[in-house]
N, C-alpha and C positions, 0 to 999 in steps of 0.2 A: 557456399554461395550466399551472399547477403540478400535479404528480402526487403523490398521497399514497402514502408508502412502505407496502408490504404488511406489514412486520414492524417492531416497535419493542420496546424493553426493557420498556415498560409493559404490553404485551399478552402477554408470555411467562410461563410457569409455571416459576419458578426453584426450586421446592421440591426438585427432584431434584438440584440443583447444590450442591455443598459449597463455597459462596462466602461464607457469612456474611450478615449483614444488608446490604441494598443501600446503606444510607447509609454503610457502612464500606468499600465497594469503592473501590480506588484509581483515580485518573483514567486510568491506562493501560488498565485493564480496561474501564472505561466507554467509552472511545474505540474500543477494539478491537471491543467488542460492537456499537457504533453502526455501524462500518464493515461488520462481518460481516453484520448483520441487514439492511442496506440495500444490499447488493451482489448483483447477479444471478449472479455466479460462485460455485461451491461453495467454502465456506470452513469450516475446522476449526480450533478454538482449543483448545490444551492449556494449562491454567492451573495454575501451581505444580508442584512436584515430585510432588504427589499426582496430577498429570495429570488434573484435572477436565476432561472432554471436552465441548465446546460446539460447535454448528454451526448453520448457517442452513438455510432450506428448500431452497435449491438443492443443498446437500450431501446432505440427506436424500433428495431426489427423484432425484438423478443418480448418487450414489456409494455411499450407505449401504444397509443392508438395508431391506427393506420395513417392519420394525418400528421404524425410527428415527423419533423425534418431536422436532422442535426445541423448546427449545434444547439438548437432551441433558443431560448432567450425570454420569450413572453411567459410570465407566470399565468397558468391557466386558472379559470374561475374555480375549477374543482382540482385541488392538488393531487399529484400522483399518489398512488397507494403506498409506495415506498416511503413517502413523506408524511402521509396523513394517518397511517394505521396506529401510531402511538405518539401523540403529541408530547407526553411526558418524556419519552426517550429523546425526542428531538431537542427539547429544552436541555436535557443532560448533555447532549452533543454540543449545543451552543455554549454550554458552560465549560467545555473543554474535555469531556470524557470520550474516549474511544469505546465504541460499543459493538458487540457481536450478538446477533439473534439467529441461532441455528434453526433451520427448517421452519421459517416463518411463512405461513400462507398469505398470499396477497391476492386480492380480487382484481381480475383482469377481464376486459371485454375482448371476446374473440368471436367474430362472425355473428354479431348480434346477441351473443350469450355471455353471461357472467360466469367465469371460471375461477377456481381457487388454485393457484400454482405456488408450491413451496420454494423458497429461496433461503440461502444463508445470507443474511444482511449484515454488512460491515459499514459502520459509520465512522469516518475519520475527520476530526476537526482540523481545519487549515488555519494557521496563525499568520497574522500580518507581522510586519517588522516590529511593531510595538508589543507583540506577544498576545494581543487580543485575537479571539476567534473571528475570522473574517468570512468563513464559509465552511460547508460540510460536504465531504465527498462520500457518496454511498455506492458501494459495490454490491451487485446482486449476483452471487455465485450460485451454481447448481446446488440444490439442497444436499447436504451430507447425509449419509446413512445413519440411522439411529444406532447407538451403541447397544450391543447385545448384553443381556444380563450376565454379570460375572466376567465380562471381557475386560481387558486392560484398558486403562484410560486412553482415549483417542489423543494422539500427539499431533493432530493436524494443526492445532493452534499452539505455537511454540513461544517460549520466552527467549527473545533474541537480544543480545548486546551488540550494538554496532559501534565500531571504533574507526572513525574517519575524521581527519583533520581539515579536509576541504568541506566547508559548510554547505555549499550547493550540492556536492556529491552525497554528503551525509543526509541532507533533507530528502533528496530524491530516493535513495535506497530505503530510508525509513518509511516513506509514503508508499513505496511499492510493497514492502513487507507488511505494512498495516492493511493495505488493500487486500493482501492474501489472507488477512484475519489473524496475524500474529501480534503478540504483545512486544513492543519494541522500546528499548532504552538506548540512548546514544551519548557518547563522549568523544573527545577529540584526541586523546592520547592514551598510552598504555598505563601510565600511572593512575589516571582517573578510572580506567577500566578495572584495575586491580582493587581499587577502593570499593567499587560497586560489587565486585565478585566476593569481597570479604563479607558483605552484609546480605547478599541476595543470591538465590539459586537461578541459574539460566540453563536453557537447553542448548543454545547455539551461541558461539562467539563468531561474529562476522567482522573481520578486521582487515584494514589496508595493511600491506606489508611494510611500506615506508611511512613511518610515523615520526614525529618529533620526539627525541629522546629514545626511549625503549622501542625497539623494532617490533613489528607485528609478530614475527617468528618467536622472538624472546617472550613476548606477551603470551602467545599461545602455549609455549612450553611451561611457563610459570602458572598460567591459568589452569592447565590440566592437573598440576600437582595439587591445586586447591580444590578443584571440582573434577574428579576423574571421569565423570560421565558426560562432561561437556563435549559437544561436537563443534568442529571448527571449520570455518570457510575463510580463505584468504582471497583478497582481491589485490591485483597489482597492475600498474601501468607499464611495468618492465617485463622482461621475459620471465617465464616461470622457472628459470634456473634457480631463483632464490628459494623456491619452495619444492624443488624436485627431489631433494635428498633429506627430507625431514626425518627426525627420529621419533615422530609421533604422528598419528593419523590426522589427515586434514584434506579438505577439498579445495582446489585452487581455481580461480577465475581470472581471466585476462581482461583488463580494462581496455576500451569501453565494453560493457556487456549490456544486453537487452533483457527485457522482462522474462522472456522464455528461458534464457540462460540462467537467470537467477532462480526461476522455478526448478530447473533441472538440477542446479547445485543443491538445493534443499532436498530434492528427491534422492540425490546421490548419497546423502548422509545416512540413509536407512540401510 
């Protein structure tokens, strides 16, 4: 059974946000807001160097002050702790770097007291059509457990290669994966993917099945010969019959998929 999202752009009061008419919003902003409003994790978006501050209900309920009302819009006199704790890191994000800070303690007011609450902070630059960084999306995930001495490296943060020829779909899945804290590279066809695989190691290949030229299935088979430890996720807008009789291990997803299904597919790889 499908679940109806609790928030959407259409139901928000944008009058407090200095974003201009909605029909003039760039695609990067629309996609970021769609992700933010339909994600159960607290998310905070700073848009443009005016730093218009937008957030979802999870952020308002768990991180912000009691007076915070989504989607936000007015930049407060005192910036939120997720934004002010490390000005140098914020400048790095504005310069285009995706950043992850595990188990970062943030100071939060709760019932008149100052508390320190740890989060895994993920900062994702959002680029406008000209390639310039137009905003930064911050995801505040529950703090991950510290690695035990001598334990194997935690693979929670994966290196993922996305292969998708639809630019809107490619942007959306990359932003969702980066919001989860993964390192993401993206190309539009199998030939370009093999060039990247020849020079870099990846943990996961996330590919559309139907690609221009080489198919996703052919790409997956060739990629595994080059990197045998690679894990593969296929996405397809057609029936899963194309991936139901593979001669190599892979996880398949049916388009369209939502953020929970994407998280489940990554979990199914283990």
